[in-house]
C-alpha positions in Angstrom: 22.9 -9.9 -29.5 26.3 -11.7 -29.3 26.1 -15.5 -28.6 27.7 -15.2 -25.1 25.3 -12.5 -24.0 22.3 -14.6 -25.0 23.7 -17.5 -23.0 24.1 -15.3 -19.9 20.6 -13.8 -20.4 19.1 -17.3 -20.7 21.0 -18.6 -17.6 19.7 -15.6 -15.6 16.1 -16.5 -16.4 16.7 -19.9 -14.9 17.8 -18.6 -11.6 15.3 -19.2 -8.8 15.4 -15.5 -7.7 14.6 -14.2 -11.1 11.8 -16.7 -11.5 10.2 -15.8 -8.2 10.6 -12.1 -9.0 8.6 -12.6 -12.2 5.9 -14.6 -10.4 5.9 -12.0 -7.6 4.5 -9.5 -10.1 1.4 -11.6 -11.2 -0.9 -9.1 -12.8 -4.6 -9.1 -13.4 -6.2 -8.4 -16.7 -6.2 -4.7 -16.0 -2.4 -4.7 -15.3 -2.5 -4.3 -11.5 -0.7 -6.7 -9.2 -3.1 -9.4 -8.0 -4.0 -9.3 -4.3 -3.5 -12.6 -2.4 -6.6 -14.4 -1.1 -7.7 -13.2 2.3 -5.6 -10.1 2.4 -7.0 -7.4 4.7 -6.0 -3.9 5.7 -7.2 -2.2 8.9 -6.5 0.8 11.1 -5.6 -0.3 14.6 -5.8 3.2 16.1 -7.7 5.4 16.3 -11.0 3.5 16.3 -14.1 4.8 14.6 -15.8 7.7 16.5 -12.8 8.6 18.6 -12.5 12.2 19.8 -8.9 13.5 19.6 -8.4 16.6 21.8 -5.8 18.9 20.4 -5.8 17.1 17.0 -2.4 15.3 17.5 -2.6 11.5 17.2 -0.7 8.4 16.1 -2.3 6.4 13.4 -1.4 2.7 13.5 -2.0 0.6 10.4 -2.3 -3.1 10.2 -2.2 -5.8 7.5 -3.3 -9.4 7.4 -2.2 -12.2 5.1 0.4 -10.0 3.4 3.7 -8.4 4.2 5.2 -5.0 4.0 7.9 -4.1 1.5 9.3 -0.6 0.7 8.2 1.1 -2.5 10.2 -0.1 -5.5 10.7 -3.6 -4.0 8.8 -6.3 -5.9 8.2 -9.3 -3.6 5.3 -11.6 -3.8 2.3 -10.8 -1.6 3.7 -7.5 -0.3 2.9 -3.8 -0.6 3.3 -0.6 1.4 0.8 1.6 3.2 -0.9 4.8 2.0 -3.2 6.8 4.2 -6.1 8.8 2.7 -7.1 11.7 5.0 -10.5 13.3 4.2 -10.4 12.0 0.6 -11.1 9.1 -1.7 -9.2 7.7 -4.7 -10.5 8.8 -8.1 -9.1 5.6 -9.7 -7.4 2.4 -8.7 -5.6 1.9 -12.0 -3.0 4.7 -11.5 -0.4 5.4 -8.8 -1.8 6.7 -5.6 -1.0 10.5 -5.5 1.4 11.8 -2.9 -0.5 14.8 -1.4 -1.5 16.2 2.0 -4.6 14.1 1.7 -2.9 11.0 0.4 0.2 10.1 2.5 2.8 7.6 1.3 4.8 5.3 3.5 7.2 3.9 0.9 9.8 3.1 3.6 7.5 0.4 5.0 6.3 2.4 7.9 3.2 1.1 9.8 2.4 4.2 11.9 2.4 8.0 11.5 1.9 11.0 13.8 -0.7 13.4 12.4 -1.9 16.8 13.5 -5.4 17.6 12.2 -7.4 20.8 12.5 -10.7 21.0 14.4 -13.6 19.2 12.7 -14.7 15.8 11.5 -12.1 13.7 9.6 -12.0 10.4 7.8 -9.0 8.1 7.6 -8.6 5.1 5.3 -5.6 3.0 4.6 -4.9 1.5 1.2 -2.0 -0.7 0.2 0.0 0.1 -2.9 2.3 -2.2 -4.9 6.0 -1.4 -5.6 4.8 1.4 -7.9 2.2 2.8 -5.5 -0.7 1.3 -7.6 -3.5 -0.4 -5.6 -3.7 -4.2 -5.9 -6.5 -6.0 -7.7 -8.8 -6.1 -5.8 -7.8 -3.1 -3.7 -6.6 -3.9 -0.2 -8.1 -1.1 1.9 -9.3 -0.6 5.4 -12.8 0.6 6.4 -13.0 4.3 6.8 -12.5 5.6 10.3 -14.1 8.9 11.4 -12.6 10.9 14.1 -13.6 14.2 15.7 -11.2 17.0 16.7 -13.0 19.5 19.0 
């Protein structure tokens, strides 16, 4: 590398923004982004046991002791919501899949309008890092069960 390029690269490493971006990605031994102490995810609505006539509902997701950042943005103590509908994650060490049962909110959304068929359904929110991988330990809500008559 030419001498001038090495000097520029070294100077960039000393900038506060670059240093904080590096610390924002503190990783655990398994390579996942560490969850901050006291972080908690929850579903504000619907509550467990709610009956939803017609199957159309708004799901509102909450987060405590962390912030929301869109997918791809690496900022300390942030992530973005994913909603598991009638499913569980097979692993926490890989990106959360983007399917009809695993909805991504990479734009930083905190609510979604769903339409579910008749039956018993479970909802669970899990936070993903900039790359959709769950934090370590995972930040996820309790499962909420709803009934659509």
